[in-house]
C-alpha positions in Angstrom: 15.1 11.0 14.7 12.1 12.3 16.7 10.5 10.4 19.5 7.8 7.9 18.6 4.4 9.4 19.6 1.8 7.4 17.7 0.3 4.5 19.5 0.1 1.7 17.0 -1.1 -1.9 17.3 0.4 -4.4 14.9 -2.1 -6.0 12.5 -2.1 -9.8 12.7 -2.9 -12.0 9.7 -6.4 -12.8 11.0 -7.2 -9.1 11.0 -6.7 -8.9 7.2 -9.5 -9.7 4.8 -8.6 -12.7 2.5 -9.8 -10.9 -0.6 -7.9 -8.5 -2.8 -10.6 -5.8 -3.2 -11.6 -6.0 0.4 -8.0 -5.7 1.5 -7.4 -2.7 -0.7 -10.3 -1.0 1.1 -9.3 -2.2 4.5 -5.7 -0.9 4.3 -6.8 2.7 4.0 -6.2 4.5 7.2 -3.8 1.8 8.4 -0.1 2.4 8.8 3.0 1.1 7.0 5.8 1.1 9.6 9.6 0.5 9.4 11.7 0.1 12.5 15.2 1.4 12.4 18.0 1.4 15.0 17.5 5.1 15.4 13.7 5.1 15.7 10.5 4.5 13.7 9.4 5.6 10.3 5.7 5.4 9.6 3.0 6.6 7.2 -0.8 6.4 7.1 -2.0 4.6 4.0 -4.2 6.9 1.9 -4.2 5.2 -1.5 -4.2 1.6 -2.7 -4.8 -0.4 -6.0 -6.2 -3.9 -6.2 -4.8 -6.5 -8.6 -7.2 -9.4 -8.1 -7.1 -13.0 -9.4 -7.9 -13.1 -13.1 -6.8 -9.5 -13.8 -4.5 -9.4 -16.8 -2.5 -6.6 -15.2 -1.9 -8.7 -12.1 1.8 -9.8 -12.1 0.7 -13.3 -11.1 -1.6 -13.6 -14.1 0.9 -15.7 -16.1 1.4 -18.1 -13.2 4.2 -18.5 -10.6 7.5 -17.3 -11.9 10.9 -16.6 -10.2 10.1 -12.9 -10.2 6.6 -13.1 -8.6 7.0 -16.0 -6.2 6.2 -13.9 -3.1 2.8 -13.1 -4.6 1.8 -16.8 -3.9 2.7 -16.6 -0.2 0.0 -16.3 2.5 -1.8 -13.0 2.6 -0.1 -10.3 4.6 3.4 -10.8 3.1 5.2 -8.2 1.0 5.7 -8.4 -2.7 8.3 -5.8 -3.6 9.3 -5.4 -7.3 11.4 -3.0 -9.4 9.4 -1.0 -11.9 10.8 1.0 -14.8 14.2 -0.4 -13.8 14.7 2.2 -11.1 11.8 2.4 -8.6 10.9 -0.2 -6.0 7.2 -0.5 -5.1 5.5 -2.5 -2.3 2.4 -4.6 -2.5 0.6 -6.6 0.2 -0.2 -10.2 -0.8 -4.0 -10.6 -0.6 -5.2 -14.1 -1.1 -4.6 -17.6 0.4 -1.3 -19.4 0.2 -0.8 -20.5 -3.4 -3.0 -17.9 -5.0 -1.3 -14.9 -6.6 -2.8 -11.5 -6.1 -1.8 -8.3 -4.3 -2.7 -4.8 -3.3 -0.3 -2.0 -4.3 0.3 0.7 -1.7 0.3 3.9 -3.8 0.6 6.7 -1.2 1.3 7.4 2.4 0.7 10.4 4.7 4.0 10.7 6.5 3.5 10.7 10.3 6.7 9.6 12.0 10.4 9.7 11.1 9.6 12.5 8.7 13.1 14.0 8.9 14.6 10.6 8.0 12.3 10.5 4.9 13.3 14.0 4.0 17.0 13.0 4.2 16.2 10.3 1.6 14.2 12.7 -0.6 15.8 16.1 0.2 14.1 18.1 -2.5 10.6 16.9 -1.9 7.8 18.8 -0.1 6.1 17.1 2.7 3.0 16.4 0.5 5.2 14.6 -2.0 7.5 12.6 0.3 5.5 9.4 -0.1 2.9 10.4 -2.8 3.2 7.6 -5.4 4.4 4.1 -5.0 8.0 4.7 -6.0 8.4 7.7 -3.8 7.0 6.0 -0.7 9.3 3.0 -1.1 12.3 5.4 -1.4 11.1 7.5 1.6 10.8 4.4 3.8 14.0 2.7 2.4 12.1 -0.3 1.0 14.1 -2.3 -1.5 14.1 -5.8 -2.9 15.5 -7.2 0.3 12.0 -6.8 1.7 10.4 -9.0 -1.0 8.5 -11.8 0.8 8.7 -10.1 4.2 6.0 -11.0 6.7 4.1 -7.7 7.4 2.2 -9.2 10.3 5.1 -9.5 12.8 5.0 -6.1 14.4 8.7 -5.6 13.8 11.0 -4.7 10.9 8.6 -3.7 8.2 5.0 -4.1 9.4 1.4 -3.0 9.2 -0.3 -1.3 12.1 -3.5 0.4 13.2 -4.6 2.9 15.8 -8.0 1.5 16.5 -9.7 4.8 15.7 -12.9 5.4 13.7 -13.4 3.8 10.3 -11.7 5.7 7.5 -13.8 7.0 4.6 -13.2 5.4 1.3 -13.6 6.5 -2.3 -12.9 4.6 -5.5 -11.8 5.4 -9.1 -10.0 3.8 -12.0 -6.4 2.6 -11.7 -3.5 4.6 -13.3 -0.2 3.8 -14.9 -1.3 0.6 -16.6 -2.0 -0.2 -20.3 -4.9 -2.7 -19.9 -8.2 -2.9 -17.9 -7.9 0.8 -17.1 -11.7 1.1 -16.8 -11.9 -1.1 -13.6 -12.8 0.7 -10.4 -10.0 -0.8 -8.3 -8.1 2.2 -7.0 -9.2 3.2 -3.5 -8.2 6.4 -1.6 -9.1 8.6 1.3 -11.2 11.4 -0.1 -9.8 14.9 0.6 -6.3 13.7 1.4 -3.7 15.9 -0.2 -1.2 13.0 -0.1 -3.1 10.9 -2.7 -1.3 10.6 -6.0 -2.4 10.9 -9.6 -4.4 13.5 -11.5 -6.9 15.5 -9.5 -9.6 14.9 -12.1 -9.7 11.3 -11.2 -10.4 12.0 -7.6 -14.0 13.1 -7.9 -15.7 9.8 -7.1 -18.0 9.9 -4.1 -17.0 8.2 -0.9 -18.4 4.7 -0.5 -20.5 3.9 2.5 -18.8 1.8 5.2 -18.7 -1.8 4.2 -19.8 -1.3 0.6 -17.7 -2.9 -2.1 -16.4 -1.4 -5.3 -19.0 -0.6 -8.0 -19.3 -3.0 -10.9 -15.9 -3.5 -12.7 
């Protein structure tokens, strides 16, 4: 694996907004990192989806269950679930301890450990290595053993930042769900070729820094 070159600072829990929509915006431009014995694998987060409290598509909507227990942990923990019976996806828990909600990480721009990702997805182009939630989990080797992991420790599987300028943010509707499709809760870095989904849904204008999502 190639030498680590990106200078990343681990995100601490008090760096993360305690609000699902705010966290979905905040995570854009940050990094999802996995430490391995042979080196580091990392990707820049370019697309997220918010699943806030009260949203009927939120997996915590029915209340605490065996399968969604990690969603009720303190914000900054991982909620990893199996979808379609074959793909793992990773979410970041987004509300206070005891309140179930999370942000789905939908796409990454690979930046470190790319050859390791390519070994896990040998037929994928660079653009497609981690473009989509199932692909990114596979590329980073994220499975159900990471469910409930604390992403604020700076080791293992963690969130990091470079401290550079604020990332531009655009918003559109969520995809891959059967209800509440109209809600503007999918956030992405405008112009990034690593964002998933239909190109026609990526025409929304970038939001000014600090501005929340339009009315949902």
